[in-house]
C-alpha positions, 0 to 999 in steps of 0.5 A: 502463373495466369491460372493462379492470378485469376483466383487470387484477384477474384478472392481479393475482390470478393473480400473487398466487396463483403467489407471484410476488415481483419483489423477488428475481430467480429467487425465490432467496435467496443463502445463505452456504456454510460453509467450513472454512479449513485453516491459519493466516494467516501472522503479519507479521514485522518485517523486520530491517535487515541489520547492515552497513546499520544505524547510518548517519550522517544528516549524510553521507546528506544529501549522498548524497540531494542528489546522487542522489534529489532528482530523483525524491523529495519530501523536505521536509528536502532541499527536494526536490519530485520526482514520480517516486518516492513522497513520502517525507514522506507515506510515512514508510518504516521503515529496513528498507524504505528500505535494501531499496529503495535496495539492490534498487530497485522499479518506476521506482527502480533498484537502487543496490547495486553503484553505492553503497558500503555506507556510502553506502546506510547513510547515505542510509537513515539520513538519509531515516529521520531526516528522515521520523521527526522525527530519531528513532533511525535504527538501526532 
């Protein structure tokens, strides 16, 4: 037993003498490097609804939504339960975003500009906005 104790004690003394620290790989501490950031973070600007798409009629938009959107979107007001597009009740998009998505599409949603009249886009956007914002002002 004594034969084993001496080499073990010698090893521990050697490790302590060399300053071995197993808690830090490579015995280095990471230090943050100071960096100067040039410029500023751009401020978010509120996207404006193009005038021709403002002040739609939610009542007319309900029919447009029922005929074109219920297969993909969930919207409680329309009693729709689609799963392809976002759940509009949860997303609560603002009017500018609704108009942009209906006009230009994104992802699986096709663009409806050119397929819908301006009035239809304006009305369906007003309907979605009013339905997801408690019937609030749909003019943006």
